[in-house]
C-alpha positions in Angstrom: 0.0 0.0 0.0 1.5 3.3 -1.1 0.3 6.6 0.4 1.6 10.2 0.5 2.2 10.6 4.3 1.9 14.4 4.3 -1.5 14.3 2.4 -2.7 11.4 4.5 -1.7 13.0 7.8 -3.3 16.2 6.8 -6.6 14.4 6.3 -6.1 12.3 9.5 -5.6 15.4 11.7 -8.6 17.0 10.1 -10.5 13.9 11.2 -9.0 14.2 14.7 -10.5 17.7 14.9 -13.9 16.4 14.0 -13.6 13.6 16.6 -12.6 16.1 19.3 -9.1 14.7 20.0 -7.6 16.2 23.1 -4.8 17.9 21.1 -7.4 19.7 18.9 -9.5 21.3 21.6 -9.1 25.1 21.8 -8.4 26.8 25.1 -11.2 28.4 27.0 -11.8 32.1 27.5 -10.6 31.9 31.1 -7.2 30.6 29.9 -6.9 33.6 27.6 -8.0 36.1 30.3 -5.3 34.8 32.7 -2.7 34.9 29.9 -3.5 38.6 29.3 -2.6 39.2 33.0 0.7 37.3 32.7 -0.6 34.1 34.3 0.0 31.5 31.5 1.6 28.2 30.7 1.7 26.0 27.6 2.5 22.3 27.0 5.6 21.3 25.1 5.7 17.6 26.1 3.1 15.4 27.8 0.8 17.3 30.2 3.6 19.2 31.9 3.8 23.0 31.4 7.0 24.0 29.6 9.4 25.8 32.0 8.9 29.5 32.0 12.7 29.8 32.2 12.8 28.7 28.5 10.8 31.8 27.4 11.7 35.5 27.4 10.7 37.3 30.6 8.5 39.5 28.5 6.7 38.1 25.4 5.6 41.6 24.3 6.5 42.0 20.6 8.4 38.7 20.4 7.9 37.1 16.9 6.9 33.4 17.5 6.4 30.6 15.1 4.2 27.7 16.4 5.6 25.0 14.2 3.2 22.1 13.6 1.4 23.6 16.6 -2.2 24.0 15.4 -5.3 23.3 17.5 -6.1 26.5 19.3 -4.0 25.7 22.3 -0.4 27.1 22.5 -0.7 29.9 19.9 -3.6 31.8 21.3 -2.0 31.7 24.8 1.3 33.2 23.5 -0.7 35.8 21.6 -2.6 36.8 24.7 0.7 37.1 26.6 1.8 39.7 24.0 3.7 37.7 21.3 3.3 38.2 17.6 2.2 34.6 16.6 2.3 32.7 13.4 1.0 29.1 13.4 2.3 26.7 10.7 0.5 23.4 10.5 -0.3 20.6 8.0 -4.0 20.4 8.9 -6.4 23.2 7.8 -8.9 22.3 10.5 -6.2 22.5 13.2 -5.3 26.0 11.9 -9.0 26.9 11.9 -9.1 26.1 15.7 -6.4 28.8 16.2 -8.3 31.3 14.0 -11.5 30.5 15.9 -9.9 31.4 19.2 -8.4 34.5 17.8 -11.7 35.7 16.5 -13.5 34.8 19.7 -10.9 36.6 21.9 -10.0 39.5 19.7 -6.4 38.2 19.2 -4.2 38.6 16.1 -2.8 35.2 15.0 -1.5 34.5 11.5 -1.8 31.0 10.1 -0.1 29.1 7.2 -0.7 25.6 6.0 2.2 23.4 4.9 4.7 20.6 5.4 7.0 21.3 8.5 10.1 20.3 6.5 9.5 23.2 4.0 9.4 26.6 5.6 10.3 28.5 2.4 7.2 30.7 2.8 9.2 32.5 5.5 12.3 34.7 4.9 15.6 34.2 6.6 15.7 35.5 10.2 11.9 36.0 10.5 11.4 34.8 14.1 12.7 35.2 17.6 11.4 31.9 18.8 10.0 28.7 17.4 7.7 26.6 19.6 7.6 23.0 18.2 5.5 20.6 20.4 5.5 16.9 19.9 4.6 16.6 16.2 7.6 15.5 14.1 6.6 11.9 14.7 4.1 12.5 11.9 6.9 13.5 9.5 9.0 11.0 7.5 12.3 12.9 8.0 13.3 15.7 10.3 16.8 16.8 9.4 15.4 19.3 6.8 13.1 20.6 9.6 16.0 21.6 11.8 17.9 23.3 9.0 14.8 25.3 8.1 14.3 26.3 11.8 17.9 27.5 12.0 17.5 29.5 8.8 14.3 31.4 9.8 15.4 32.2 13.3 17.2 35.5 14.1 20.6 35.3 15.8 20.0 34.7 19.5 16.6 33.2 18.7 15.5 30.0 20.4 13.9 26.7 19.3 11.8 24.9 21.8 11.2 21.4 20.5 9.4 18.4 22.0 9.6 14.8 20.6 8.7 11.3 21.4 11.1 8.8 23.0 11.9 6.6 20.0 12.2 3.5 22.3 8.4 3.5 22.7 8.1 2.1 19.2 9.8 -1.2 20.0 6.5 -2.4 21.7 3.5 -4.1 20.1 0.9 -1.3 20.1 -2.2 -3.6 20.3 -0.8 -5.6 23.1 -0.1 -2.4 25.1 -3.4 -0.7 24.3 -5.7 -3.8 24.6 -4.1 -5.9 27.3 -1.7 -3.5 29.1 1.3 -5.7 28.1 4.7 -4.5 26.9 5.9 -7.0 24.2 9.0 -6.1 22.3 8.2 -6.5 18.6 9.7 -3.8 16.4 13.2 -2.8 15.4 14.1 0.9 15.1 13.7 3.2 13.3 10.0 2.5 13.1 7.3 3.5 10.6 3.7 2.5 10.5 4.0 2.0 6.7 6.8 -0.6 7.0 6.4 -2.2 10.3 2.7 -3.0 10.4 1.4 -6.1 8.7 -0.9 -5.7 5.7 -3.9 -6.7 7.9 -2.9 -4.1 10.5 -2.5 -1.4 7.9 -5.9 -2.2 6.3 -7.5 -1.7 9.8 -5.4 1.4 10.5 -5.6 3.4 7.3 -8.4 5.9 7.5 -8.1 6.2 11.3 -5.2 7.8 13.0 -2.2 9.6 11.5 0.8 7.7 10.3 3.8 7.8 12.7 7.6 7.6 12.4 10.2 7.1 15.0 13.3 9.3 14.8 16.6 8.5 16.3 18.1 10.7 19.0 21.0 11.2 16.6 18.5 12.9 14.2 16.5 14.7 17.0 19.4 16.1 19.0 22.3 15.6 16.7 20.3 17.0 13.8 19.8 20.3 15.8 23.5 20.5 16.5 24.4 19.7 12.9 22.1 22.5 11.8 24.1 25.0 13.9 22.1 25.1 17.1 23.6 25.2 20.6 21.4 23.1 23.0 21.0 24.9 26.3 18.2 23.0 27.9 16.8 19.5 28.2 13.7 18.0 29.8 11.7 14.8 29.9 8.2 13.8 30.8 6.0 10.7 31.1 4.0 9.6 28.1 0.4 10.9 28.3 -1.1 7.4 28.0 -0.3 3.8 28.3 1.8 1.9 30.8 5.3 2.8 29.6 5.3 5.7 32.0 6.1 3.2 34.7 9.4 2.3 33.1 10.7 5.2 31.0 10.2 8.8 29.9 7.8 9.1 27.0 8.9 12.5 25.8 12.0 14.6 25.6 12.4 18.4 25.0 15.2 20.6 24.0 15.9 24.3 24.1 18.3 25.3 21.4 19.8 28.7 20.5 20.9 30.1 17.2 24.3 31.8 17.9 
């Protein structure tokens, strides 16, 4: 079975919006009201708020790109806190969630639809900060992503990136979800398109988005190779499943462009 993963995941995330997936539910007016008063937090990995130490003390006038960060969650909060926000996402319906919150709350948020590996719509040195929550597992390759991030950041700008622990992909997904068992099944790197059986793919296609594991060499080493200096690192439990008992599910980095 051959599919275009970018087109497929675009449609899959549109379906996630229609189904009310937790990562597609816009923030409430109360969250925006608090953010306007300086009381705000946003999630980079799992359910844990990203450290405020990773952000500028004052977001007023800071140019922020929410990279693959649609859904009406992080972008509107940053805009309410004073940032100039652009959201770039593959899913039109995820972007519509951000626009809905902006219209509801009188915020200014720009949106752009596209593949996270290709940010050519943005000029060099366009942003002071890139906020990239856990989303590059839906992208076949990530080294171009880091190079593009480096290009569009201004000197001194920061990249806050969250990503999935690739070791989670060694386990049989159905055994974990259905029976709460951790059974080692897959070699890494993993892709739904190559590691699922034909029967599994037939059941899966048309449901959730296609996922890819990425090595830590590509996640962290890729940022370093692009020219970044990594100045922060964090981890968090996975938001679901039983692996949280044994290992972190998410990692996050703060990287600076010299």
